[in-house]
Z-matrix of the N, CA and C atoms (Angstrom, degrees):
N
C 1 1.457
C 2 1.527 1 110.74
N 3 1.322 2 115.72 1 -47.31
C 4 1.457 3 119.94 2 -179.40
C 5 1.527 4 111.21 3 -66.09
N 6 1.322 5 117.00 4 -36.39
C 7 1.469 6 119.79 5 179.62
C 8 1.530 7 111.02 6 -68.78
N 9 1.344 8 118.30 7 -34.23
C 10 1.466 9 121.29 8 175.89
C 11 1.522 10 110.77 9 -65.17
N 12 1.298 11 116.23 10 -42.61
C 13 1.465 12 121.24 11 178.03
C 14 1.520 13 110.32 12 -63.99
N 15 1.315 14 116.31 13 -42.97
C 16 1.466 15 121.57 14 178.10
C 17 1.529 16 110.57 15 -60.95
N 18 1.344 17 116.69 16 -46.31
C 19 1.477 18 120.99 17 179.00
C 20 1.519 19 111.39 18 -63.24
N 21 1.329 20 117.30 19 -37.97
C 22 1.467 21 120.46 20 178.97
C 23 1.532 22 110.79 21 -61.13
N 24 1.333 23 116.87 22 -49.43
C 25 1.455 24 120.62 23 -175.85
C 26 1.527 25 113.48 24 -71.79
N 27 1.320 26 117.54 25 -16.48
C 28 1.457 27 119.61 26 -179.64
C 29 1.528 28 113.15 27 -108.94
N 30 1.324 29 116.67 28 21.24
C 31 1.462 30 121.18 29 170.95
C 32 1.529 31 108.63 30 -75.13
N 33 1.315 32 117.75 31 151.18
C 34 1.457 33 121.65 32 178.22
C 35 1.524 34 111.32 33 -55.26
N 36 1.330 35 116.01 34 -45.31
C 37 1.462 36 119.81 35 -176.86
C 38 1.525 37 112.46 36 -62.69
N 39 1.314 38 117.42 37 -43.05
C 40 1.462 39 120.88 38 -178.65
C 41 1.528 40 110.35 39 -67.28
N 42 1.319 41 116.96 40 -43.44
C 43 1.469 42 120.22 41 178.34
C 44 1.525 43 109.78 42 -64.09
N 45 1.330 44 117.11 43 -44.04
C 46 1.471 45 120.71 44 177.87
C 47 1.526 46 110.44 45 -61.51
N 48 1.344 47 116.89 46 -40.20
C 49 1.464 48 119.99 47 179.18
C 50 1.522 49 111.19 48 -64.72
N 51 1.314 50 116.71 49 -41.23
C 52 1.464 51 119.65 50 178.98
C 53 1.532 52 111.15 51 -64.24
N 54 1.327 53 116.54 52 -40.94
C 55 1.472 54 120.09 53 176.50
C 56 1.521 55 109.77 54 -62.80
N 57 1.334 56 116.42 55 -47.98
C 58 1.467 57 120.63 56 179.08
C 59 1.527 58 110.57 57 -61.79
N 60 1.332 59 116.41 58 -39.05
C 61 1.464 60 120.55 59 178.82
C 62 1.514 61 112.54 60 -63.84
N 63 1.324 62 116.03 61 -41.54
C 64 1.467 63 120.16 62 177.97
C 65 1.531 64 109.99 63 -63.93
N 66 1.331 65 116.70 64 -45.27
C 67 1.471 66 120.06 65 179.47
C 68 1.522 67 111.63 66 -63.87
N 69 1.325 68 116.91 67 -42.60
C 70 1.465 69 120.79 68 178.03
C 71 1.524 70 110.46 69 -64.15
N 72 1.326 71 116.45 70 -41.82
C 73 1.465 72 120.55 71 177.91
C 74 1.520 73 110.61 72 -62.12
N 75 1.319 74 117.44 73 -40.30
C 76 1.466 75 120.42 74 177.05
C 77 1.525 76 111.29 75 -62.10
N 78 1.325 77 117.36 76 -43.22
C 79 1.472 78 120.44 77 176.73
C 80 1.528 79 109.28 78 -57.35
N 81 1.326 80 116.13 79 -48.12
C 82 1.463 81 121.92 80 -179.75
C 83 1.530 82 111.53 81 -61.18
N 84 1.329 83 116.31 82 -50.42
C 85 1.465 84 120.34 83 -175.72
C 86 1.525 85 113.00 84 -68.05
N 87 1.325 86 117.18 85 -38.90
C 88 1.469 87 119.94 86 -179.91
C 89 1.522 88 110.23 87 -63.76
N 90 1.340 89 117.20 88 -48.87
C 91 1.464 90 118.97 89 179.87
C 92 1.525 91 111.13 90 -65.65
N 93 1.331 92 117.54 91 -41.54
C 94 1.461 93 121.50 92 177.66
C 95 1.530 94 110.78 93 -58.97
N 96 1.325 95 116.65 94 -44.81
C 97 1.463 96 121.31 95 -179.14
C 98 1.528 97 111.74 96 -65.58
N 99 1.330 98 117.07 97 -44.35
C 100 1.461 99 120.70 98 178.71
C 101 1.527 100 111.24 99 -62.52
N 102 1.315 101 116.46 100 -44.92
C 103 1.466 102 119.80 101 179.88
C 104 1.529 103 111.66 102 -69.97
N 105 1.325 104 117.82 103 -33.18
C 106 1.466 105 120.79 104 176.69
C 107 1.516 106 110.94 105 -64.29
N 108 1.291 107 115.79 106 -32.04
C 109 1.460 108 119.90 107 177.59
C 110 1.526 109 110.71 108 -67.24
N 111 1.318 110 116.22 109 -35.32
C 112 1.466 111 121.24 110 179.98
C 113 1.530 112 110.83 111 -78.08
N 114 1.328 113 117.67 112 -47.98
C 115 1.465 114 121.92 113 -172.61
C 116 1.526 115 114.18 114 -97.57
N 117 1.337 116 118.05 115 -14.84
C 118 1.459 117 121.90 116 -179.09
C 119 1.514 118 111.57 117 99.63
N 120 1.320 119 116.45 118 142.22
C 121 1.468 120 122.48 119 -177.47
C 122 1.520 121 111.98 120 -62.62
N 123 1.327 122 117.24 121 -30.71
C 124 1.460 123 120.48 122 -178.69
C 125 1.529 124 112.79 123 -70.39
N 126 1.315 125 116.95 124 -11.85
C 127 1.472 126 121.34 125 175.73
C 128 1.528 127 110.69 126 -102.63
N 129 1.323 128 116.23 127 39.60
C 130 1.461 129 122.28 128 -179.18
C 131 1.519 130 111.98 129 -55.97
N 132 1.331 131 117.59 130 -31.42
C 133 1.462 132 121.74 131 -178.38
C 134 1.525 133 112.02 132 -66.25
N 135 1.346 134 118.39 133 -23.04
C 136 1.463 135 122.16 134 175.50
C 137 1.529 136 111.82 135 -87.57
N 138 1.305 137 116.22 136 -42.57
C 139 1.464 138 119.94 137 -177.00
C 140 1.529 139 112.20 138 -73.71
N 141 1.323 140 116.56 139 -18.98
C 142 1.463 141 121.41 140 179.80
C 143 1.536 142 111.78 141 -70.42
N 144 1.325 143 117.89 142 -34.29
C 145 1.471 144 121.70 143 -174.30
C 146 1.534 145 112.27 144 -60.95
N 147 1.340 146 119.97 145 -56.98
C 148 1.465 147 117.99 146 179.48
C 149 1.526 148 113.10 147 -67.67
N 150 1.321 149 117.96 148 -30.40
C 151 1.468 150 120.48 149 177.96
C 152 1.526 151 110.22 150 -64.74
N 153 1.314 152 116.51 151 -43.88
C 154 1.461 153 120.84 152 178.37
C 155 1.525 154 109.98 153 -66.65
N 156 1.331 155 117.15 154 -41.56
C 157 1.467 156 120.94 155 -178.72
C 158 1.520 157 113.32 156 -59.96
N 159 1.315 158 117.11 157 -48.80
C 160 1.465 159 120.38 158 179.48
C 161 1.532 160 110.93 159 -66.66
N 162 1.320 161 116.49 160 -40.20
C 163 1.465 162 120.18 161 177.85
C 164 1.531 163 110.61 162 -64.20
N 165 1.314 164 117.36 163 -35.05
C 166 1.464 165 122.00 164 178.66
C 167 1.526 166 111.74 165 -62.21
N 168 1.306 167 116.91 166 -47.56
C 169 1.471 168 121.09 167 179.10
C 170 1.528 169 110.25 168 -63.02
N 171 1.310 170 116.26 169 -47.62
C 172 1.462 171 120.85 170 179.14
C 173 1.530 172 110.78 171 -59.57
N 174 1.327 173 116.52 172 -45.49
C 175 1.464 174 121.07 173 -177.68
C 176 1.523 175 112.01 174 -63.18
N 177 1.324 176 117.34 175 -41.55
C 178 1.465 177 119.18 176 179.78
C 179 1.516 178 110.24 177 -60.63
N 180 1.306 179 116.86 178 -48.00
C 181 1.460 180 120.41 179 -177.12
C 182 1.525 181 111.96 180 -63.11
N 183 1.317 182 117.41 181 -47.89
C 184 1.460 183 120.00 182 -176.80
C 185 1.532 184 111.53 183 -70.05
N 186 1.334 185 117.20 184 -35.33
C 187 1.465 186 119.56 185 178.57
C 188 1.520 187 111.82 186 -71.04
N 189 1.297 188 117.42 187 -40.91
C 190 1.469 189 120.66 188 -178.75
C 191 1.521 190 111.08 189 -65.37
N 192 1.316 191 116.67 190 -48.46
C 193 1.464 192 119.87 191 -171.56
C 194 1.529 193 114.12 192 -91.02
N 195 1.309 194 117.24 193 -35.35
C 196 1.463 195 119.13 194 -173.81
C 197 1.534 196 113.22 195 -99.75
N 198 1.321 197 117.19 196 -46.52
C 199 1.463 198 119.87 197 -173.27
C 200 1.525 199 112.00 198 -80.19
N 201 1.329 200 116.49 199 -60.30
C 202 1.453 201 120.19 200 -172.80
C 203 1.528 202 112.98 201 -95.18
N 204 1.331 203 117.23 202 -8.83
C 205 1.468 204 123.00 203 177.64
C 206 1.528 205 110.99 204 47.55
N 207 1.300 206 114.31 205 48.03
C 208 1.456 207 120.44 206 -174.49
C 209 1.517 208 112.22 207 -78.08
N 210 1.313 209 114.69 208 144.40
C 211 1.463 210 122.64 209 175.33
C 212 1.531 211 110.11 210 -120.76
N 213 1.319 212 115.92 211 17.08
C 214 1.458 213 120.21 212 179.92
C 215 1.517 214 111.07 213 -72.40
N 216 1.332 215 116.79 214 174.04
C 217 1.462 216 121.40 215 179.86
C 218 1.542 217 110.84 216 -61.10
N 219 1.325 218 115.55 217 122.09
C 220 1.470 219 121.77 218 -173.96
C 221 1.526 220 112.63 219 -55.74
N 222 1.313 221 117.75 220 -53.12
C 223 1.469 222 120.04 221 -176.71
C 224 1.524 223 112.30 222 -66.08
N 225 1.315 224 116.74 223 -37.57
C 226 1.468 225 120.88 224 177.96
C 227 1.531 226 110.22 225 -62.47
N 228 1.335 227 115.73 226 -47.36
C 229 1.469 228 119.29 227 178.65
C 230 1.523 229 111.44 228 -66.52
N 231 1.322 230 116.74 229 -37.84
C 232 1.471 231 120.04 230 179.51
C 233 1.527 232 110.54 231 -62.52
N 234 1.321 233 117.58 232 -42.41
C 235 1.474 234 120.87 233 179.12
C 236 1.525 235 110.83 234 -63.80
N 237 1.327 236 116.71 235 -46.39
C 238 1.469 237 120.07 236 179.29
C 239 1.536 238 110.53 237 -64.09
N 240 1.341 239 115.68 238 -40.31
C 241 1.461 240 120.46 239 -179.92
C 242 1.523 241 110.57 240 -62.29
N 243 1.329 242 116.15 241 -50.09
C 244 1.471 243 120.44 242 -178.54
C 245 1.525 244 110.11 243 -63.24
N 246 1.332 245 116.98 244 -43.27
C 247 1.462 246 119.90 245 178.79
C 248 1.518 247 112.72 246 -60.58
N 249 1.320 248 116.32 247 -45.63
C 250 1.465 249 119.38 248 -179.36
C 251 1.523 250 111.04 249 -67.83
N 252 1.328 251 116.71 250 -36.71
C 253 1.464 252 119.26 251 179.38
C 254 1.524 253 111.75 252 -69.50
N 255 1.325 254 117.16 253 -31.69
C 256 1.468 255 119.72 254 175.56
C 257 1.529 256 109.42 255 -64.21
N 258 1.336 257 116.46 256 -43.83
C 259 1.466 258 120.38 257 178.39
C 260 1.528 259 110.12 258 -60.92
N 261 1.332 260 116.97 259 -48.60
C 262 1.469 261 120.83 260 -179.74
C 263 1.533 262 110.29 261 -63.51
N 264 1.325 263 116.81 262 -40.35
C 265 1.466 264 120.06 263 179.59
C 266 1.525 265 111.35 264 -63.39
N 267 1.327 266 116.61 265 -43.56
C 268 1.468 267 118.85 266 179.02
C 269 1.521 268 111.37 267 -64.47
N 270 1.333 269 116.21 268 -42.20
C 271 1.456 270 119.44 269 -178.95
C 272 1.527 271 112.54 270 -69.66
N 273 1.340 272 116.01 271 -48.90
C 274 1.459 273 119.56 272 -170.75
C 275 1.526 274 113.46 273 -102.23
N 276 1.319 275 117.25 274 -48.72
C 277 1.468 276 119.10 275 -177.11
C 278 1.529 277 110.75 276 -65.08
N 279 1.338 278 116.88 277 -38.13
C 280 1.461 279 119.76 278 179.30
C 281 1.528 280 112.11 279 -101.79
N 282 1.322 281 117.24 280 -48.01
C 283 1.460 282 119.77 281 -178.49
C 284 1.517 283 113.09 282 -61.96
N 285 1.325 284 116.15 283 -52.37
C 286 1.465 285 119.69 284 179.95
C 287 1.521 286 111.16 285 -68.79
N 288 1.334 287 116.60 286 -36.23
C 289 1.472 288 119.37 287 178.24
C 290 1.533 289 110.02 288 -63.84
N 291 1.331 290 117.11 289 -42.90
C 292 1.462 291 120.55 290 177.06
C 293 1.523 292 110.20 291 -60.93
N 294 1.340 293 116.51 292 -46.29
C 295 1.458 294 121.09 293 179.71
C 296 1.530 295 111.10 294 -59.67
N 297 1.328 296 116.47 295 -50.15
C 298 1.471 297 120.32 296 -176.37
C 299 1.526 298 112.74 297 -70.74
N 300 1.333 299 117.03 298 -48.41
C 301 1.472 300 121.01 299 -172.76
C 302 1.527 301 111.91 300 -79.29
N 303 1.329 302 116.47 301 -47.38
C 304 1.468 303 119.94 302 -174.14
C 305 1.529 304 112.81 303 -86.38
N 306 1.326 305 117.51 304 -50.09
C 307 1.462 306 119.58 305 -174.37
C 308 1.523 307 113.24 306 -82.21
N 309 1.339 308 116.75 307 -46.32
C 310 1.460 309 119.85 308 -179.42
C 311 1.528 310 112.97 309 -87.31
N 312 1.331 311 115.17 310 -6.28
C 313 1.474 312 121.84 311 177.07
C 314 1.527 313 113.34 312 58.02
N 315 1.332 314 116.65 313 38.66
C 316 1.461 315 120.40 314 174.27
C 317 1.526 316 106.08 315 -86.59
N 318 1.317 317 115.14 316 83.74
C 319 1.468 318 121.69 317 -174.77
C 320 1.527 319 112.32 318 -107.26
N 321 1.323 320 116.25 319 8.87
C 322 1.457 321 119.81 320 -179.03
C 323 1.526 322 110.34 321 -64.13
N 324 1.309 323 113.63 322 151.11
C 325 1.461 324 121.36 323 178.71
C 326 1.526 325 108.91 324 -119.91
N 327 1.307 326 115.74 325 145.89
C 328 1.453 327 121.55 326 175.06
C 329 1.521 328 106.78 327 -97.24
N 330 1.339 329 117.51 328 115.51
C 331 1.472 330 118.60 329 -178.85
C 332 1.525 331 111.61 330 -70.56
N 333 1.318 332 115.57 331 132.05
C 334 1.466 333 122.90 332 177.40
C 335 1.529 334 107.67 333 -130.52
N 336 1.309 335 115.81 334 78.91
C 337 1.461 336 119.46 335 -176.65
C 338 1.511 337 109.84 336 66.99
N 339 1.332 338 116.28 337 -123.43
C 340 1.470 339 119.86 338 179.70
C 341 1.526 340 112.63 339 -85.86
N 342 1.329 341 116.88 340 -0.99
C 343 1.461 342 122.42 341 178.77
C 344 1.514 343 109.67 342 -111.26
N 345 1.324 344 116.08 343 171.16
C 346 1.459 345 120.61 344 172.83
C 347 1.519 346 108.50 345 -143.91
N 348 1.323 347 114.72 346 153.98
C 349 1.450 348 121.59 347 -174.88
C 350 1.519 349 108.98 348 -122.49
N 351 1.318 350 116.37 349 131.38
C 352 1.461 351 122.23 350 -179.26
C 353 1.529 352 111.37 351 -67.99
N 354 1.332 353 116.04 352 126.95
C 355 1.465 354 121.23 353 177.06
C 356 1.532 355 109.49 354 -62.99
N 357 1.316 356 117.70 355 -40.66
C 358 1.461 357 121.25 356 179.03
C 359 1.522 358 111.12 357 -60.58
N 360 1.319 359 116.91 358 -42.14
C 361 1.465 360 120.71 359 179.97
C 362 1.529 361 110.33 360 -63.75
N 363 1.309 362 117.33 361 -42.39
C 364 1.469 363 120.96 362 179.21
C 365 1.528 364 110.24 363 -62.66
N 366 1.321 365 117.88 364 -43.80
C 367 1.467 366 121.32 365 -179.50
C 368 1.528 367 111.66 366 -62.51
N 369 1.330 368 117.66 367 -38.47
C 370 1.467 369 119.97 368 -179.81
C 371 1.521 370 111.33 369 -64.79
N 372 1.320 371 117.91 370 -27.25
C 373 1.463 372 120.71 371 -176.02
C 374 1.532 373 112.88 372 -65.97
N 375 1.325 374 117.80 373 -28.46
C 376 1.463 375 120.53 374 176.40
C 377 1.533 376 110.52 375 -65.52
N 378 1.323 377 116.58 376 -42.26
C 379 1.466 378 121.07 377 177.13
C 380 1.522 379 110.82 378 -65.98
N 381 1.320 380 116.66 379 -40.19
C 382 1.459 381 122.03 380 -179.71
C 383 1.531 382 110.76 381 -62.22
N 384 1.315 383 117.61 382 -47.25
C 385 1.468 384 121.38 383 -178.06
C 386 1.534 385 110.50 384 -62.02
N 387 1.317 386 117.88 385 -45.01
C 388 1.473 387 120.79 386 -179.21
C 389 1.533 388 111.21 387 -65.41
N 390 1.310 389 117.38 388 -47.62
C 391 1.463 390 120.84 389 179.91
C 392 1.515 391 112.49 390 -62.45
N 393 1.306 392 116.49 391 -41.34
C 394 1.460 393 120.14 392 -179.37
C 395 1.521 394 112.49 393 -68.40
N 396 1.322 395 118.31 394 -35.09
C 397 1.463 396 119.97 395 178.52
C 398 1.522 397 110.65 396 -63.02
N 399 1.298 398 116.53 397 -48.05
C 400 1.463 399 120.66 398 -178.64
C 401 1.527 400 110.33 399 -59.16
N 402 1.319 401 117.74 400 -46.85
C 403 1.465 402 120.35 401 -179.91
C 404 1.528 403 111.79 402 -66.87
N 405 1.316 404 117.49 403 -40.89
C 406 1.467 405 120.42 404 179.79
C 407 1.520 406 111.73 405 -64.58
N 408 1.298 407 116.59 406 -44.35
C 409 1.473 408 121.87 407 -176.23
C 410 1.527 409 112.50 408 -67.91
N 411 1.322 410 116.54 409 -43.58
C 412 1.463 411 119.36 410 -170.77
C 413 1.531 412 115.10 411 -105.90
N 414 1.332 413 118.26 412 -8.05
C 415 1.452 414 119.90 413 -175.82
C 416 1.523 415 113.57 414 -125.57
N 417 1.325 416 117.85 415 -34.73
C 418 1.465 417 119.89 416 -171.02
C 419 1.522 418 112.82 417 -101.20
N 420 1.300 419 117.33 418 -63.89
C 421 1.469 420 122.06 419 -173.16
C 422 1.525 421 110.24 420 -93.40
N 423 1.303 422 115.55 421 73.72
C 424 1.466 423 121.19 422 -175.86
C 425 1.527 424 112.75 423 -99.41
N 426 1.342 425 118.17 424 -3.24
C 427 1.478 426 122.84 425 179.19
C 428 1.523 427 108.76 426 -108.26
N 429 1.308 428 116.63 427 96.76
C 430 1.467 429 121.58 428 -179.31
C 431 1.521 430 110.76 429 -78.11
N 432 1.319 431 116.03 430 160.34
C 433 1.477 432 121.71 431 -179.13
C 434 1.524 433 111.69 432 -57.59
N 435 1.324 434 117.87 433 -37.73
C 436 1.470 435 120.21 434 -177.28
C 437 1.539 436 112.40 435 -78.75
N 438 1.344 437 117.87 436 -8.26
C 439 1.458 438 121.41 437 178.31
C 440 1.519 439 111.85 438 -95.94
N 441 1.323 440 117.90 439 -16.69
C 442 1.465 441 121.38 440 -173.43
C 443 1.518 442 112.28 441 -75.20
């Protein structure tokens, strides 16, 4: 059992997905943090929109070409990708953020020099990465390079 789990986490695709996920999360967090500085942390619902949008474009490109090496129809995959990411964003980026920030009052910030990063936003990213992997692997990028 442990060896199967070990083999799963050390597959090229999983490692590539984790790298892509970290890079996508950085795109999201950097833009969110910069915009939060301009508009204020309490307006997270406004700063989240462009951060998610830019991360969405970046994630589609890196997942299609680098992680899943898909050769499927570009527009078809793009529509499924955007649709699934909207669902994940509503559930986790907004739903979990509302739960953590508003209801549970996890409003702490992690100081990063002259900037700060929302603890709630960081926590939601773990849910986002897991949900997006499952949807990408089994629903979106189903045409591998060797199948085309």
